[in-house]
C-alpha positions in Angstrom: 27.9 97.1 66.0 24.3 98.3 66.5 21.7 95.6 66.1 18.4 94.4 67.6 16.5 91.1 67.6 13.2 90.1 69.3 11.5 86.7 69.3 8.3 85.5 71.1 6.6 82.2 71.7 3.6 81.0 73.8 4.4 78.8 76.7 2.3 77.3 79.5 3.0 80.4 81.7 2.2 82.9 79.0 4.1 84.8 76.2 7.8 84.2 76.5 9.8 87.0 74.8 13.6 87.4 74.2 15.1 90.7 73.2 18.8 91.2 72.3 20.4 94.6 71.7 24.0 95.4 70.8 26.0 98.6 70.5 29.7 99.0 69.7 32.1 98.3 72.5 35.8 97.7 72.7 35.3 94.2 74.2 32.4 91.8 74.6 30.2 93.0 77.5 27.0 91.0 78.2 24.3 91.9 80.7 21.1 89.9 81.4 17.7 90.6 82.8 16.0 87.3 83.3 12.9 86.2 85.3 13.6 84.0 88.4 12.4 80.9 86.5 15.2 81.4 83.9 18.0 82.8 85.9 19.8 79.4 85.9 20.2 79.8 82.1 22.5 82.8 82.3 25.9 80.9 82.1 24.7 78.9 79.1 23.4 82.0 77.3 26.6 83.9 78.0 28.7 81.1 76.5 26.5 81.1 73.4 27.0 84.9 72.9 30.7 84.5 73.3 30.7 81.8 70.5 29.0 84.1 68.0 30.1 87.6 68.9 33.6 89.0 69.5 32.9 92.6 70.4 30.0 94.8 71.5 27.9 95.6 74.5 25.0 93.1 74.5 21.8 93.5 76.6 19.7 90.4 76.8 16.2 90.6 78.3 13.7 87.8 78.8 10.2 88.2 80.2 7.1 86.0 80.6 3.8 87.9 80.1 0.4 86.2 80.9 -1.7 85.9 77.7 -4.7 88.3 77.6 -8.0 86.6 78.1 -6.5 83.3 79.3 -6.9 82.5 83.0 -5.0 79.8 84.8 -7.3 76.8 85.1 -7.7 75.3 88.5 -7.3 71.5 89.0 -8.4 69.4 92.0 -6.1 66.9 93.6 -8.7 64.2 94.2 -6.4 62.1 96.4 -5.7 65.0 98.7 -9.4 65.9 98.7 -10.4 62.3 99.7 -7.8 62.3 102.5 -9.0 65.6 103.8 -12.7 64.7 103.8 -12.0 61.4 105.5 -10.0 63.3 108.2 -12.9 65.8 108.6 -15.4 63.0 109.1 -13.2 61.4 111.7 -12.8 64.6 113.6 -16.5 65.4 113.3 -17.3 62.0 114.8 -15.2 62.7 117.9 -16.1 66.3 118.6 -19.2 68.3 117.9 -18.2 70.9 115.4 -19.4 72.1 112.1 -17.9 70.7 108.9 -15.8 73.1 106.8 -17.4 74.8 103.8 -16.4 73.9 100.3 -14.4 77.2 100.0 -12.5 76.3 103.2 -11.7 72.8 101.8 -10.4 74.4 98.5 -8.1 76.6 100.5 -6.5 73.7 102.2 -2.9 73.3 100.9 -2.6 70.7 98.1 -6.3 70.3 97.4 -6.6 72.8 94.5 -4.0 74.5 92.4 -3.1 75.7 88.9 -1.1 73.3 86.7 2.5 74.5 86.6 4.8 74.2 83.6 7.8 72.3 84.5 11.0 74.4 85.0 12.9 72.1 82.6 10.4 72.6 79.7 10.3 76.3 80.3 14.1 76.6 80.2 14.2 74.4 77.1 11.7 76.7 75.3 13.6 79.8 76.4 16.9 78.3 75.3 15.5 77.5 71.8 14.0 81.0 71.5 17.3 82.6 72.5 19.1 80.7 69.8 16.6 82.0 67.2 17.0 85.6 68.4 20.8 85.3 68.4 20.8 84.1 64.8 18.6 87.0 63.9 20.9 89.4 65.7 24.0 88.0 63.9 22.3 88.3 60.5 21.3 91.9 61.4 24.9 92.7 62.3 26.2 91.1 59.1 23.8 93.3 57.0 24.8 96.4 58.9 28.5 95.5 58.5 28.1 95.2 54.7 26.5 98.6 54.5 29.3 100.1 56.7 32.0 98.4 54.6 30.4 99.9 51.4 30.5 103.4 53.0 34.2 102.9 54.0 35.2 101.7 50.6 33.5 104.7 48.9 35.5 107.1 51.0 38.6 105.0 50.6 38.3 105.5 46.8 38.1 109.2 47.3 41.1 109.1 49.5 43.1 107.1 47.0 42.2 109.6 44.3 43.4 112.4 46.5 46.7 110.7 47.1 47.1 110.1 43.3 46.3 113.8 42.6 48.9 115.0 45.1 51.5 112.7 43.7 51.0 114.2 40.2 51.6 117.6 41.7 54.9 116.8 43.3 57.2 117.5 40.3 55.5 120.8 39.7 55.8 121.8 43.4 59.5 121.1 43.3 60.0 123.2 40.3 58.0 126.1 41.8 60.0 125.8 45.0 63.2 126.2 43.1 61.9 129.1 41.1 60.8 130.9 44.3 64.3 130.5 45.8 66.0 131.7 42.6 63.6 134.6 42.2 64.2 135.7 45.8 68.0 135.7 45.2 67.5 137.7 42.1 65.4 140.3 43.9 68.1 140.7 46.5 70.8 141.1 43.9 73.5 139.3 45.7 76.1 137.0 44.5 75.9 133.5 45.9 78.2 130.5 45.7 76.6 128.2 43.1 77.7 125.0 44.8 76.3 126.2 48.2 73.1 127.3 46.5 72.6 123.8 45.0 73.2 122.2 48.4 70.5 124.4 49.9 68.1 123.6 47.2 68.7 119.9 47.7 68.2 120.3 51.4 64.9 122.2 50.9 63.7 119.6 48.4 64.5 116.8 50.8 62.7 118.6 53.7 59.6 119.0 51.6 59.7 115.6 50.0 56.4 113.7 50.5 57.0 110.6 48.4 57.5 108.5 51.5 54.2 109.7 53.0 52.3 109.2 49.8 53.7 105.6 49.5 52.6 104.8 53.0 49.2 106.2 52.4 48.8 104.0 49.4 50.0 101.0 51.4 47.5 101.7 54.2 44.7 102.1 51.7 45.6 98.6 50.3 45.5 97.2 53.9 42.1 98.6 54.6 40.8 97.1 51.4 42.3 93.7 52.2 40.8 93.8 55.7 37.3 94.5 54.4 37.5 91.9 51.7 38.8 89.2 54.1 35.7 89.7 56.3 35.3 88.5 59.8 36.1 90.7 62.9 38.3 93.5 61.7 37.3 96.5 63.7 40.4 96.8 65.8 42.7 96.4 62.7 40.8 99.1 60.8 40.9 101.4 63.8 44.7 101.1 63.9 44.9 101.7 60.1 42.9 104.9 60.5 45.4 106.1 63.0 48.2 105.4 60.6 46.5 107.1 57.8 45.9 110.2 59.9 49.5 110.2 61.0 50.7 110.3 57.3 48.1 113.0 56.5 49.4 115.2 59.3 53.0 114.7 58.1 52.0 115.6 54.6 50.4 118.8 55.9 53.5 119.8 57.9 55.7 119.4 54.8 53.3 121.4 52.6 54.9 124.1 50.4 51.8 125.2 48.6 48.1 125.9 49.4 47.2 123.0 47.0 49.1 120.4 49.1 47.7 121.9 52.3 44.2 121.6 50.9 44.9 118.0 49.8 46.0 117.1 53.4 42.8 118.7 54.8 40.7 116.6 52.4 42.6 113.5 53.4 42.0 114.1 57.1 38.3 114.8 56.5 37.9 111.5 54.6 39.9 109.6 57.3 37.7 111.0 60.1 34.5 110.0 58.2 35.8 106.5 57.8 36.9 106.4 61.5 33.3 107.3 62.6 32.0 104.4 60.6 34.7 102.0 61.7 33.8 102.6 65.3 30.6 100.5 64.6 32.4 97.6 62.9 33.2 94.5 64.9 
């Protein structure tokens, strides 16, 4: 199911941002792009995604961006500086050489540096921010799912109406089929065995009988409704039901004895395909 979430927070290193994107996928497939400081969090983040999501291709991106207009303040290590200056004085007392400049002293390792945010605190901030983004993503997917369910139910009502309309036409279609056969025999002007004629008419009626297909269509419509009303992950079940609905619509089309039934079967398949397209985005 398509969804997007983005959250940001200021940290000691700059602006920490988490982005989560999901699209439909048969299974849960997660990929991460993390800065080196946060790479150790990946197993934990992957577990969290697995706890909240069942399907979908998920892209997680974290980045740390220095805040504009804020430089990293330098801090002197006074203990290291005192030790360095004492060493310089001792060396200068033994050999004749110039003393280092202030800039050279500052360049000596450990004398001056920028305060670093601890890795633990940065990871804690990133983990908390990820949880917020994940919750936002889940809510987005839920809202999207509700909209998709409404669209599917709308087309399901149209499909159920089409099935009911076709069922009402069945007795008339049987009568017309019998009349066509009797009319054709009358045109040919031949004598036929009445018993054999009745057998053939029964055979034709059975061959064109669509009551079973209509009953199964109604049953599948009810299953789709129950799956949507139950909530939770139902994408795979709905996809299977769409296949079954399409199978019955195809059989109905193959048994058609009139243009009206053929048109009804076409309308059914159009509605089923529209629902299938929406269901591909449901978890």
